[in-house]
NUFITOR-535625 format. One record per atom (N, C-alpha, C): y, x negated, z; atom name; chain. Coordinates in steps of 0.02 Angstrom, whole numbers. Layout:
REM NUFITOR-535625
R    north     east       up   atome   chaine
R        Y        X        Z      CA        A
...
This chain:
REM NUFITOR-535625
R    north     east       up   atome   chaine
R     2495    -3167     4544       N        A
R     2442    -3197     4502      CA        A
R     2476    -3236     4445       C        A
R     2447    -3293     4429       N        A
R     2474    -3332     4374      CA        A
R     2460    -3295     4309       C        A
R     2510    -3289     4266       N        A
R     2503    -3248     4206      CA        A
R     2556    -3266     4156       C        A
R     2551    -3237     4097       N        A
R     2606    -3239     4049      CA        A
R     2612    -3171     4017       C        A
R     2673    -3155     3995       N        A
R     2686    -3091     3963      CA        A
R     2722    -3103     3897       C        A
R     2700    -3070     3845       N        A
R     2732    -3073     3780      CA        A
R     2750    -3003     3758       C        A
R     2814    -2991     3747       N        A
R     2837    -2925     3726      CA        A
R     2819    -2912     3653       C        A
R     2792    -2853     3640       N        A
R     2776    -2832     3573      CA        A
R     2809    -2767     3557       C        A
R     2781    -2731     3510       N        A
R     2808    -2667     3490      CA        A
R     2795    -2613     3543       C        A
R     2845    -2573     3557       N        A
R     2838    -2522     3609      CA        A
R     2791    -2465     3589       C        A
R     2776    -2459     3524       N        A
R     2731    -2406     3503      CA        A
R     2659    -2430     3495       C        A
R     2645    -2490     3521       N        A
R     2577    -2516     3523      CA        A
R     2555    -2523     3596       C        A
R     2490    -2526     3609       N        A
R     2466    -2538     3677      CA        A
R     2488    -2605     3705       C        A
R     2480    -2612     3770       N        A
R     2488    -2676     3804      CA        A
R     2418    -2704     3816       C        A
R     2404    -2763     3790       N        A
R     2338    -2793     3797      CA        A
R     2334    -2835     3860       C        A
R     2290    -2816     3905       N        A
R     2277    -2854     3966      CA        A
R     2220    -2902     3952       C        A
R     2235    -2967     3952       N        A
R     2185    -3017     3934      CA        A
R     2155    -3048     3997       C        A
R     2088    -3049     4000       N        A
R     2051    -3073     4059      CA        A
R     1998    -3122     4035       C        A
R     2009    -3186     4050       N        A
R     1969    -3241     4024      CA        A
R     1900    -3245     4057       C        A
R     1858    -3288     4029       N        A
R     1793    -3302     4059      CA        A
R     1798    -3359     4109       C        A
R     1743    -3375     4142       N        A
R     1741    -3428     4193      CA        A
R     1765    -3494     4163       C        A
R     1813    -3525     4198       N        A
R     1840    -3589     4176      CA        A
R     1897    -3583     4127       C        A
R     1916    -3522     4110       N        A
R     1970    -3511     4063      CA        A
R     2038    -3508     4097       C        A
R     2089    -3496     4057       N        A
R     2156    -3487     4082      CA        A
R     2188    -3428     4047       C        A
R     2250    -3414     4066       N        A
R     2286    -3358     4036      CA        A
R     2302    -3369     3962       C        A
R     2289    -3429     3936       N        A
R     2302    -3443     3866      CA        A
R     2241    -3434     3821       C        A
R     2182    -3430     3851       N        A
R     2119    -3432     3812      CA        A
R     2113    -3376     3761       C        A
R     2130    -3315     3781       N        A
R     2117    -3257     3738      CA        A
R     2176    -3237     3695       C        A
R     2230    -3277     3696       N        A
R     2288    -3261     3655      CA        A
R     2271    -3257     3580       C        A
R     2230    -3302     3553       N        A
R     2211    -3295     3482      CA        A
R     2174    -3231     3468       C        A
R     2134    -3207     3516       N        A
R     2097    -3145     3507      CA        A
R     2145    -3086     3507       C        A
R     2193    -3086     3552       N        A
R     2243    -3033     3553      CA        A
R     2281    -3030     3488       C        A
R     2299    -3089     3462       N        A
R     2336    -3091     3399      CA        A
R     2294    -3067     3341       C        A
R     2230    -3077     3346       N        A
R     2184    -3055     3293      CA        A
R     2175    -2979     3296       C        A
R     2168    -2952     3356       N        A
R     2154    -2881     3363      CA        A
R     2216    -2838     3351       C        A
R     2273    -2860     3378       N        A
R     2335    -2822     3368      CA        A
R     2395    -2869     3377       C        A
R     2418    -2900     3323       N        A
R     2473    -2947     3329      CA        A
R     2539    -2916     3350       C        A
R     2544    -2849     3346       N        A
R     2606    -2815     3365      CA        A
R     2607    -2790     3437       C        A
R     2551    -2798     3472       N        A
R     2547    -2773     3540      CA        A
R     2583    -2820     3589       C        A
R     2606    -2792     3644       N        A
R     2627    -2833     3701      CA        A
R     2564    -2861     3734       C        A
R     2572    -2918     3767       N        A
R     2515    -2952     3798      CA        A
R     2532    -2969     3870       C        A
R     2487    -2950     3916       N        A
R     2490    -2972     3985      CA        A
R     2424    -3010     3997       C        A
R     2428    -3076     4003       N        A
R     2369    -3117     4010      CA        A
R     2369    -3148     4080       C        A
R     2313    -3141     4115       N        A
R     2309    -3158     4186      CA        A
R     2258    -3213     4197       C        A
R     2274    -3259     4242       N        A
R     2226    -3310     4264      CA        A
R     2193    -3286     4329       C        A
R     2128    -3295     4333       N        A
R     2092    -3275     4393      CA        A
R     2116    -3312     4455       C        A
R     2115    -3277     4512       N        A
R     2139    -3305     4576      CA        A
R     2089    -3352     4610       C        A
R     2026    -3348     4590       N        A
R     1973    -3386     4623      CA        A
R     1958    -3449     4584       C        A
R     1946    -3505     4619       N        A
R     1927    -3567     4586      CA        A
R     1858    -3588     4611       C        A
R     1813    -3598     4564       N        A
R     1745    -3619     4581      CA        A
R     1731    -3685     4545       C        A
R     1723    -3738     4584       N        A
R     1711    -3805     4555      CA        A
R     1764    -3822     4503       C        A
R     1826    -3806     4520       N        A
R     1882    -3821     4475      CA        A
R     1892    -3771     4419       C        A
R     1851    -3719     4416       N        A
R     1854    -3671     4361      CA        A
R     1882    -3604     4385       C        A
R     1937    -3580     4355       N        A
R     1964    -3515     4374      CA        A
R     1915    -3459     4358       C        A
R     1911    -3411     4405       N        A
R     1871    -3350     4397      CA        A
R     1911    -3293     4428       C        A
R     1887    -3232     4415       N        A
R     1921    -3174     4444      CA        A
R     1892    -3152     4510       C        A
R     1832    -3175     4527       N        A
R     1803    -3159     4593      CA        A
R     1748    -3210     4607       C        A
R     1729    -3215     4670       N        A
R     1678    -3263     4691      CA        A
R     1608    -3238     4672       C        A
R     1562    -3285     4669       N        A
R     1492    -3267     4661      CA        A
R     1450    -3308     4709       C        A
R     1392    -3282     4725       N        A
R     1347    -3315     4772      CA        A
R     1300    -3363     4736       C        A
R     1286    -3348     4673       N        A
R     1244    -3390     4630      CA        A
R     1255    -3367     4559       C        A
R     1225    -3401     4511       N        A
R     1231    -3381     4441      CA        A
R     1207    -3309     4433       C        A
R     1252    -3265     4411       N        A
R     1234    -3195     4400      CA        A
R     1231    -3153     4463       C        A
R     1247    -3182     4521       N        A
R     1246    -3145     4584      CA        A
R     1317    -3142     4611       C        A
R     1346    -3083     4609       N        A
R     1416    -3075     4627      CA        A
R     1425    -3070     4703       C        A
R     1481    -3096     4727       N        A
R     1503    -3084     4796      CA        A
R     1538    -3016     4794       C        A
R     1501    -2963     4810       N        A
R     1527    -2896     4800      CA        A
R     1588    -2881     4842       C        A
R     1590    -2908     4903       N        A
R     1648    -2896     4946      CA        A
R     1711    -2926     4914       C        A
R     1704    -2986     4888       N        A
R     1762    -3018     4856      CA        A
R     1779    -2983     4790       C        A
R     1728    -2960     4754       N        A
R     1741    -2923     4692      CA        A
R     1784    -2861     4705       C        A
R     1767    -2824     4756       N        A
R     1806    -2764     4773      CA        A
R     1878    -2783     4791       C        A
R     1885    -2836     4831       N        A
R     1951    -2859     4851      CA        A
R     1993    -2881     4790       C        A
R     1963    -2922     4747       N        A
R     2000    -2948     4689      CA        A
R     2014    -2892     4639       C        A
R     1971    -2843     4634       N        A
R     1983    -2786     4590      CA        A
R     2044    -2748     4613       C        A
R     2050    -2736     4678       N        A
R     2108    -2701     4705      CA        A
R     2172    -2741     4693       C        A
R     2168    -2807     4703       N        A
R     2228    -2848     4693      CA        A
R     2249    -2849     4620       C        A
R     2201    -2852     4574       N        A
R     2219    -2851     4503      CA        A
R     2249    -2784     4483       C        A
R     2221    -2730     4509       N        A
R     2248    -2664     4495      CA        A
R     2321    -2659     4518       C        A
R     2334    -2684     4578       N        A
R     2402    -2683     4604      CA        A
R     2447    -2727     4562       C        A
R     2422    -2785     4540       N        A
R     2462    -2830     4499      CA        A
R     2483    -2797     4433       C        A
R     2437    -2761     4402       N        A
R     2454    -2728     4339      CA        A
R     2512    -2679     4349       C        A
R     2510    -2642     4405       N        A
R     2565    -2595     4419      CA        A
R     2631    -2632     4430       C        A
R     2629    -2687     4468       N        A
R     2689    -2726     4480      CA        A
R     2716    -2755     4415       C        A
R     2671    -2780     4373       N        A
R     2691    -2809     4309      CA        A
R     2722    -2756     4263       C        A
R     2696    -2695     4265       N        A
R     2723    -2642     4223      CA        A
R     2796    -2627     4241       C        A
R     2812    -2633     4305       N        A
R     2882    -2623     4327      CA        A
R     2924    -2684     4309       C        A
R     2898    -2743     4320       N        A
R     2936    -2804     4306      CA        A
R     2952    -2811     4232       C        A
R     2903    -2795     4189       N        A
R     2913    -2805     4117      CA        A
R     2927    -2740     4080       C        A
R     2934    -2686     4118       N        A
R     2956    -2622     4090      CA        A
R     2910    -2596     4035       C        A
R     2845    -2594     4050       N        A
R     2799    -2561     4004      CA        A
R     2762    -2504     4039       C        A
R     2737    -2459     3999       N        A
R     2702    -2400     4026      CA        A
R     2631    -2419     4046       C        A
R     2616    -2412     4109       N        A
R     2550    -2430     4135      CA        A
R     2495    -2392     4098       C        A
R     2509    -2333     4075       N        A
R     2459    -2292     4042      CA        A
R     2440    -2317     3972       C        A
R     2475    -2368     3947       N        A
R     2460    -2394     3880      CA        A
R     2418    -2458     3882       C        A
R     2395    -2478     3941       N        A
R     2359    -2542     3948      CA        A
R     2288    -2537     3921       C        A
R     2270    -2584     3878       N        A
R     2202    -2591     3852      CA        A
R     2176    -2659     3875       C        A
R     2121    -2659     3910       N        A
R     2092    -2722     3935      CA        A
R     2051    -2755     3880       C        A
R     2057    -2821     3874       N        A
R     2013    -2861     3833      CA        A
R     1986    -2917     3877       C        A
R     1923    -2913     3894       N        A
R     1893    -2961     3940      CA        A
R     1832    -2994     3911       C        A
R     1822    -3057     3929       N        A
R     1763    -3094     3907      CA        A
R     1725    -3119     3969       C        A
R     1660    -3104     3972       N        A
R     1616    -3129     4024      CA        A
R     1643    -3112     4094       C        A
R     1664    -3160     4134       N        A
R     1690    -3145     4200      CA        A
R     1749    -3098     4197       C        A
R     1792    -3106     4147       N        A
R     1848    -3060     4139      CA        A
R     1827    -2990     4120       C        A
R     1774    -2984     4079       N        A
R     1747    -2918     4063      CA        A
R     1716    -2886     4124       C        A
R     1688    -2926     4168       N        A
R     1657    -2898     4229      CA        A
R     1710    -2867     4275       C        A
R     1766    -2900     4283       N        A
R     1816    -2871     4328      CA        A
R     1850    -2811     4294       C        A
R     1855    -2813     4227       N        A
R     1880    -2754     4192      CA        A
R     1834    -2694     4203       C        A
R     1768    -2707     4199       N        A
R     1720    -2653     4213      CA        A
R     1725    -2630     4285       C        A
R     1738    -2676     4331       N        A
R     1747    -2657     4401      CA        A
R     1807    -2611     4410       C        A
R     1861    -2626     4375       N        A
R     1920    -2582     4376      CA        A
R     1901    -2512     4352       C        A
R     1861    -2508     4299       N        A
R     1839    -2443     4274      CA        A
R     1792    -2408     4323       C        A
R     1758    -2446     4364       N        A
R     1713    -2417     4415      CA        A
R     1751    -2394     4477       C        A
R     1814    -2415     4484       N        A
R     1851    -2399     4546      CA        A
R     1911    -2353     4537       C        A
R     1943    -2354     4479       N        A
R     2008    -2319     4472      CA        A
R     2007    -2274     4410       C        A
R     2022    -2211     4420       N        A
R     2023    -2162     4366      CA        A
R     2080    -2178     4317       C        A
R     2064    -2175     4252       N        A
R     2114    -2185     4199      CA        A
R     2152    -2251     4208       C        A
R     2118    -2302     4230       N        A
R     2151    -2367     4242      CA        A
R     2172    -2399     4176       C        A
R     2136    -2383     4121       N        A
R     2152    -2411     4056      CA        A
R     2156    -2355     4004       C        A
R     2194    -2368     3952       N        A
R     2192    -2324     3893      CA        A
R     2128    -2335     3854       C        A
R     2101    -2395     3859       N        A
R     2039    -2414     3827      CA        A
R     2020    -2484     3850       C        A
R     1961    -2507     3830       N        A
R     1939    -2573     3852      CA        A
R     1892    -2603     3801       C        A
R     1901    -2669     3791       N        A
R     1855    -2709     3750      CA        A
R     1821    -2758     3797       C        A
R     1757    -2750     3806       N        A
R     1719    -2790     3853      CA        A
R     1670    -2834     3815       C        A
R     1684    -2899     3813       N        A
R     1639    -2946     3779      CA        A
R     1590    -2976     3829       C        A
R     1527    -2959     3822       N        A
R     1472    -2987     3862      CA        A
R     1481    -2976     3937       C        A
R     1490    -2912     3957       N        A
R     1496    -2896     4028      CA        A
R     1428    -2884     4060       C        A
R     1428    -2885     4126       N        A
R     1371    -2864     4166      CA        A
R     1390    -2802     4205       C        A
R     1342    -2770     4237       N        A
R     1357    -2715     4282      CA        A
R     1390    -2745     4344       C        A
R     1453    -2728     4360       N        A
R     1487    -2762     4415      CA        A
R     1461    -2742     4483       C        A
R     1448    -2678     4492       N        A
R     1425    -2652     4557      CA        A
R     1378    -2594     4545       C        A
R     1332    -2586     4590       N        A
R     1286    -2529     4587      CA        A
R     1292    -2488     4652       C        A
R     1269    -2427     4648       N        A
R     1266    -2384     4707      CA        A
R     1334    -2372     4738       C        A
R     1385    -2361     4695       N        A
R     1450    -2341     4720      CA        A
R     1470    -2277     4682       C        A
R     1515    -2240     4713       N        A
R     1542    -2180     4681      CA        A
R     1594    -2201     4630       C        A
R     1585    -2180     4568       N        A
R     1629    -2201     4515      CA        A
R     1671    -2143     4489       C        A
R     1735    -2155     4474       N        A
R     1778    -2101     4450      CA        A
R     1763    -2083     4377       C        A
R     1783    -2023     4357       N        A
R     1777    -2004     4287      CA        A
R     1826    -2045     4245       C        A
R     1804    -2063     4186       N        A
R     1848    -2096     4137      CA        A
R     1844    -2055     4071       C        A
R     1864    -1992     4076       N        A
R     1851    -1944     4023      CA        A
R     1885    -1964     3958       C        A
R     1843    -1972     3907       N        A
R     1865    -1988     3838      CA        A
R     1899    -2056     3832       C        A
R     1893    -2100     3881       N        A
R     1920    -2167     3875      CA        A
R     1875    -2207     3828       C        A
R     1901    -2234     3773       N        A
R     1860    -2272     3727      CA        A
R     1846    -2343     3753       C        A
R     1783    -2362     3751       N        A
R     1762    -2428     3776      CA        A
R     1716    -2461     3724       C        A
R     1732    -2523     3708       N        A
R     1690    -2564     3663      CA        A
R     1655    -2616     3704       C        A
R     1589    -2622     3695       N        A
R     1551    -2675     3727      CA        A
R     1521    -2719     3673       C        A
R     1536    -2783     3676       N        A
R     1505    -2832     3632      CA        A
R     1449    -2867     3669       C        A
R     1389    -2869     3639       N        A
R     1331    -2895     3675      CA        A
R     1288    -2937     3628       C        A
R     1249    -2982     3657       N        A
R     1203    -3024     3619      CA        A
R     1131    -3010     3637       C        A
R     1090    -2999     3588       N        A
R     1019    -2985     3603      CA        A
R      985    -3046     3634       C        A
R     1014    -3105     3622       N        A
R      985    -3166     3650      CA        A
R     1030    -3197     3703       C        A
R     1072    -3157     3733       N        A
R     1120    -3182     3783      CA        A
R     1082    -3204     3846       C        A
R     1084    -3269     3863       N        A
R     1047    -3293     3922      CA        A
R     1078    -3273     3988       C        A
R     1141    -3253     3988       N        A
R     1175    -3235     4050      CA        A
R     1178    -3160     4061       C        A
R     1169    -3122     4008       N        A
R     1175    -3049     4013      CA        A
R     1120    -3018     3970       C        A
R     1066    -2999     4002       N        A
R     1009    -2971     3966      CA        A
R     1027    -2905     3932       C        A
R      994    -2889     3877       N        A
R     1008    -2825     3844      CA        A
R     1001    -2765     3890       C        A
R      954    -2769     3938       N        A
R      945    -2714     3985      CA        A
R     1008    -2703     4028       C        A
R     1042    -2758     4042       N        A
R     1105    -2754     4081      CA        A
R     1158    -2717     4041       C        A
R     1162    -2732     3977       N        A
R     1211    -2699     3934      CA        A
R     1195    -2624     3929       C        A
R     1132    -2608     3919       N        A
R     1111    -2538     3913      CA        A
R     1125    -2500     3977       C        A
R     1114    -2532     4034       N        A
R     1129    -2500     4098      CA        A
R     1204    -2486     4106       C        A
R     1245    -2536     4088       N        A
R     1317    -2527     4093      CA        A
R     1340    -2472     4046       C        A
R     1313    -2470     3986       N        A
R     1330    -2417     3939      CA        A
R     1315    -2349     3970       C        A
R     1257    -2342     4001       N        A
R     1238    -2279     4031      CA        A
R     1284    -2259     4089       C        A
R     1302    -2308     4130       N        A
R     1346    -2293     4187      CA        A
R     1415    -2270     4163       C        A
R     1443    -2306     4114       N        A
R     1509    -2286     4089      CA        A
R     1506    -2219     4053       C        A
R     1452    -2208     4017       N        A
R     1444    -2143     3983      CA        A
R     1439    -2086     4034       C        A
R     1407    -2099     4091       N        A
R     1402    -2049     4143      CA        A
R     1470    -2033     4174       C        A
R     1518    -2079     4166       N        A
R     1587    -2067     4187      CA        A
R     1627    -2031     4132       C        A
R     1592    -2013     4078       N        A
R     1619    -1977     4021      CA        A
R     1666    -2019     3979       C        A
R     1660    -2086     3983       N        A
R     1693    -2129     3936      CA        A
R     1656    -2125     3869       C        A
R     1691    -2144     3816       N        A
R     1661    -2145     3749      CA        A
R     1645    -2218     3733       C        A
R     1581    -2235     3737       N        A
R     1560    -2306     3735      CA        A
R     1529    -2323     3667       C        A
R     1552    -2378     3639       N        A
R     1524    -2406     3578      CA        A
R     1496    -2475     3595       C        A
R     1432    -2487     3580       N        A
R     1402    -2552     3592      CA        A
R     1389    -2587     3524       C        A
R     1414    -2648     3519       N        A
R     1403    -2688     3459      CA        A
R     1357    -2746     3477       C        A
R     1300    -2749     3444       N        A
R     1250    -2800     3458      CA        A
R     1255    -2857     3408       C        A
R     1247    -2918     3434       N        A
R     1246    -2978     3393      CA        A
R     1180    -3015     3405       C        A
R     1160    -3056     3357       N        A
R     1100    -3098     3365      CA        A
R     1115    -3161     3405       C        A
R     1179    -3172     3420       N        A
R     1200    -3233     3455      CA        A
R     1187    -3227     3530       C        A
R     1203    -3281     3566       N        A
R     1195    -3281     3638      CA        A
R     1257    -3255     3673       C        A
R     1284    -3294     3719       N        A
R     1340    -3272     3760      CA        A
R     1408    -3286     3727       C        A
R     1408    -3326     3675       N        A
R     1471    -3345     3645      CA        A
R     1499    -3288     3602       C        A
R     1564    -3292     3590       N        A
R     1597    -3244     3546      CA        A
R     1590    -3267     3474       C        A
R     1574    -3221     3430       N        A
R     1568    -3236     3359      CA        A
R     1624    -3202     3320       C        A
R     1635    -3226     3259       N        A
R     1685    -3195     3216      CA        A
R     1666    -3122     3200       C        A
R     1602    -3110     3190       N        A
R     1582    -3042     3173      CA        A
R     1592    -2994     3232       C        A
R     1581    -3018     3293       N        A
R     1594    -2976     3352      CA        A
R     1668    -2961     3358       C        A
R     1710    -3012     3348       N        A
R     1782    -3001     3352      CA        A
R     1806    -2955     3297       C        A
R     1778    -2960     3238       N        A
R     1797    -2915     3183      CA        A
R     1777    -2843     3200       C        A
R     1719    -2835     3230       N        A
R     1696    -2768     3250      CA        A
R     1742    -2739     3303       C        A
R     1764    -2781     3350       N        A
R     1810    -2759     3403      CA        A
R     1877    -2739     3372       C        A
R     1901    -2777     3325       N        A
R     1964    -2760     3292      CA        A
R     1959    -2694     3255       C        A
R     1906    -2684     3217       N        A
R     1897    -2622     3180      CA        A
R     1893    -2563     3228       C        A
R     1855    -2571     3282       N        A
R     1849    -2518     3333      CA        A
R     1917    -2503     3364       C        A
R     1954    -2555     3381       N        A
R     2020    -2546     3412      CA        A
R     2068    -2509     3365       C        A
R     2068    -2529     3302       N        A
R     2112    -2497     3253      CA        A
R     2096    -2423     3247       C        A
R     2031    -2407     3245       N        A
R     2010    -2337     3238      CA        A
R     2024    -2295     3300       C        A
R     2010    -2323     3358       N        A
R     2011    -2284     3420      CA        A
R     2076    -2286     3459       C        A
R     2117    -2338     3447       N        A
R     2176    -2346     3489      CA        A
R     2242    -2351     3449       C        A
R     2237    -2365     3385       N        A
R     2298    -2367     3344      CA        A
R     2305    -2305     3301       C        A
R     2250    -2283     3271       N        A
R     2253    -2226     3225      CA        A
R     2235    -2161     3260       C        A
R     2266    -2151     3318       N        A
R     2255    -2089     3356      CA        A
R     2320    -2051     3363       C        A
């Protein structure tokens, strides 16, 4: 997978950056620097291209996921993280996902498929990736969800459903609501930073 890696402090998490539709592995670097400038960064570009726009998995229509491809791409990304941990000599157990939109969706899919896949996760404007599947426990894994009450792509009910599903996996979920739509705001990023500092640095 096309990616970049930046070495940081060994006593900080490794931030896995997962961009939104049409993004690249460079898009979320400013967010990583804002949340934890001392962290190592593994930033990945999605393998799928839709109308010239990189994504992490195919979709059948707006908001309708190609579930077969989602499962396939989730497995490939999980394997890539393991390979990268060996290549760049970092502890796989220290990975914290930061995903936006399409990237948040595949991060959620990883949480739906693999036990303890992340030390924690920051999901900006995710949807429920899959329904009616057996999901592993994610006991005490801290998860931040950033959501917009007026988000045209991700209804509040979708966020509430995802919160419930992750909570049923025994993750510790924090939802931050904004009055904005699907875009990222400074206040949402500040909330994510404060949450990250409390839950993943000061532990």
